[in-house]
N, C-alpha and C positions, 0 to 999 in steps of 0.2 A: 931435790925440791919438787921435781916433776912427779916423782913417785908419791910424795906427800900430797900433792894436788889431786892426783887420781884417787888416793885413798879418801880424801875429804869428800870428793864428789860421790864416791861409792857409799860413804856413810850417809850423805844427804838422801840418796835414793833409798837406802835401806830404811832410814827414819821415815820417809814419806810412805813407803809400803807398810811399815809397821804401824803408823798412825791410821792408815786406811783400814788395815785388818783389825786394829784394836777397837775401832769405832763401834762395831756391833756389840761388843761387850759392855759399852757404856750406854747403849740405847735402852729406852724404856720399852717395855713389852705390855701388851694387853692380853690377859689370860681369858680363855673361853672354855667352859666345860664341854666335854664330849661324853655324853651319857646315852646308852641304849635304853629306849623306853621299856619299862617292865623288868629291867635287870637290877640285881642288887649290887653289882659291881661292874665297872668298865675300866679296862686297862688298854692304853695305846702304846704299842711297841716300836713304831717306826713311821717315817714320813718320806714320800718320794718327792722328786723335784717338780712333779706336776701338782703337788699339794695334797695328794691322797694319803690317807692314814691307814695303817693296819693295826689290828689289836684283837681283843676278845672281850666278851661280856659273860657274866656268870648269873644264872638264875637262882631262885630260892632253893632249888634242889641240887645246887652246886654243879650244874651242867654248864659247860663252856660252849660258846658259839663264836667262831672267828669271823671277822668282818673286814670289809674295805669301806672306807668312808670318804666320799668325794664331797667334803663339806664346802660351804660358802659362807662368807661374812658380808653383811650389808647393814649399814647404819648402826654398827655396834652390836648386831645380833647374829649369832651363828645359826645356820641351818645345816643339819647333818643329813647326809644321804647314804645310809648304811646299806651295804650289799653283803648278805651272808656268804661266806666262803665254804665251799664243799671240800673238805680235806679228810681223807680216810686215815685211819690209824687208831691206836689205843688211847692216845692223849695228844691230839693234834694241836699245834700252836703256830700261828703266823707271827713271824718276828720282824721281817723286813720287806720293803717294797721299793721298786724303782720307777722311773718316769713312764714306763709302758705297762704298769700295773702287774709286773711279774713279782710274785710273792714267794718268799722262802721261809722255811721254818723246820719244825720237826714233827713227825707223826707219832712220836713217843719212843721210837727206837732209831729211826733213820732220818737223815736230812732230806728235804724235798724242795723241788722247784715247781710252782704252780704258774703255768703260762697259758693264757687263753682258755682257762678252764681245765687244762690237762695237767694232772699231777705226775711228776717224774721223780723217782727216787734217785738221789745222787749215789754214785758208786762208792764203795768203801775206800777210805783214805789209805788204809793199810790192810789190803785183802787178807782175810783169814785171821786177822788180829784186831779188827775194829769192833768195839762195843757200841754203845749209844753214840749216835752222831747227830749234831745239831747245826743247822744253818741259821745264822743270825742276821746277816746283811747282804745286800746285793746292790751293785752300782748300775749305771745306765748302759754299761758295756757288757753286762752279763757276768761279771766277776762276783763270785759268792764267797763269803767268809764264814767261818764257824769253828767248831772244835769237835773232837771225838775222843772216846776212851780207847787207849791202846792197851789191849789185854796182854800184850807181850812184855811191855815195860811198866804197866800199871801207872802210866802217866796220862795226862790229857793234853795233847798238842793241839794247836790251832791249824787251820788249813785255808788255802785259797784255791777255789775251783773255777776253772774257765768253762762256763756252761755253753759257750759258742763252739769252742774247739773240743769240748768234752775231755778235759784233762786237768789234773791237779798241778798247781805250780807252788813253789815255796813250801813244800811239805817235807817233814813236819815243821810247823811254825813254832819254834821253841827257843826263847831267848836264853841260851845257856851261858852267854858271856855278854856283859860283865856280871850277870845275875847267876849265882850258883844255886844248885839244888832245885831248879824249877820243876814243879810237879803239874801245875795246871795253867794252861794258856787259853784264854777265852777271846777269840777274834770276833769282834762285834760289828764293826762297820768298815766300809771301804768307799772312798770317793772315786771320782772319774779319772783321777791322776794315779790311782793305784796306791794311795796312802791308806794303810790299815790302822785301825785303832782298836783297843781292847784292854784287858787287864789280866794279871797273872798272880799266882801265889807260889811260894817256895817252901821247901822242906825246913828251912832254917828260920822262918819268921815265927815269932811267938804266937801261940794260940790263946785267945781270950774268950772265955765263955763257950768253949767248944768250937769257935770259929777262927779261921785263918785269915789274917789281914791280906788285902789285895792291893795291887799297885798298877797304875796305868802304863801302857806302852804305845808306841807308834812304830810302824814297820813300813819302810819304803820298798814295795815289791819290785820296783824297777832296778834298784841297785842292791837289794838284799841287805838293807841296813836297818838296825833297830835304833830307836831313841827312847829314853826312859824319862818322862817328865817327873820333876820332883813332886812328892805328895803335897797336897794342899796344906798350907801352914794355918791350920785351924785349931781352936781349943778342943782338947780331948780327942784329937783325930785318931781314927781306928782303921778305916779302909776307904778305898776309892775305886769306882768303876767308870771307865770311859766307854761310851756305848754307841756313839754315832759321830760322823764327820762329814763336813761338806767341802766343796771345792774352794771355799774362801779360807781354808785352813783353820776352821773353828770346830771344836770337839765338844759334844754334849755328854753329860753324865751326872754323877752325884757322888757325894762323900758321906761317910757315916761316922758318928762319934762313938765313944765307948759305951754310951747309954742307949744306943740304938736309934738315935735321931738321924734322919737322912735329909740331905739338902742338895738341891740342884746346882749344877755348875756349868760354865762354858770355859773351855781352855783354848787359848790362842796359841797356835803352833809357832808362829813367827816370834811373838814377843815373850813366849813362855810364861804367860800370866793367866791367872784364873779370875773369873767373875762369878759370884755366887748369887743365886736367886731361887726363891721358892714360890709356888703358887700361893697367891694371897689368901686363898680359902683353906689352905692346909691348917689344921689345928691339932692340938695334943689329943691323943686317944690312948688310954692306958699308959699315960706318962711319956709317950713318944710322938714326935711330929715327922711326917713322911712326905717328901717330894722327890720324885726321880724324873730327870729329863732323859728321855730315851732316844731322841732323834733330833736332827737339824738338817734342813735342806738348803739349797743354794740361795734362797730368798731369806735365809737366816731365821726361818720360822721354826719354832721349837715344838716338841710334843713330848708327852709323858703322862704321868698320873700322880695323884696325891690322895691322902686319906683325911677326911674331915673329922670334926669333933665327935661324930656319932659312929665312927669306925667304918664309914662307907668309902669305897675306892671309886674315884672319879678319874676318867681320862681328861686330858686338856690339850689344847693347842694354844701357843703363845705367839702373837704376831707383833713385829716391830711397829711402833707408832707411825701413822702416815707421815710422810715427808722426812722420816728419819734417815740419816746416812746409812743406817744398817741395811736399808733396802737396796743400796747401790751395789754392795758386794764387790769383790775383786779377786779374780783367780790368780794364782801364783804357782809357777812351776815347782815341782818337788825338788829338783836340783837346787833351785834358788833357796827354798825353805831349809833343806838340810845343809846346804853350803853355808847359809847365813848363820845357822845355829852353830856349826863347827867353828866359823870365824869368831863368833862371839865368845865361845868357850876358850879358844886358843888365846884370844886377846886378854881375857880375864885371867888366864893362867900365867901370862907373860910377866 
């Protein structure tokens, strides 16, 4: 009986934590456009815990300019404060940013870290056999995630690079079990507890229209364990990408149907549930509607981009409504998260 009592108390605690973490997924958000003046397209790729955005704009000549945006919102109006980023390379792209404005991305061939205006090329994940290497995300502790082409195996593993101690950890990041035939692993985001999110494709998944379906993953870098969220149960589902994660256990991304429509999503790690939301200004263009949520910070602020009815790409930032419980946020240890998930699965299988 005492054992049963302890179990009941644990369930109550778990339910309380689950309810707290689930609340942001029910919160209302206000969406604001992030558009660079004079650009024909603006894309936002990430957001830091200081609220700063990174992304790029495209001009009429198809030239891209990377930027950092220290935006502010007052009385329902957004004021953007764009700072162009000087990144050398053939096709530079800023993908992620942390709370000290360290930016990561790719120069077209190599992954880079931009810190205090100094661009540093990351070392090769597999020296002598590393093709194109991309950095996608960075946390506040300087851990960088991304992926590279391994020319020896002709696969694309993910990586985690410790920029403070200048070494790779958990390399290659390749979920070979229970997923067989994995060819591509895109590590996209990492939170301050070392939980990585991203997406993968395998050699055995059916190809539709020349594209290979993708599936989301989570990786606990502290214990070296993968989790594989179920694909969203949505009509005509084709693929899903998980792109950013915060310390509250919320993951941002999007899913795509077989017709090419893309819709934003938030995945709750603890409750293993999805919430779906699109920018309200997204509209069909050439028969498809596009919203991608590319990042989420610890204030549960979302960022990403959408396409309007004229085919113009706009960046956006989505802020929880004032007074919403979504602003409260709640950190939770990775051991607790993974342990709770394991207990839930064991109980369901019993």
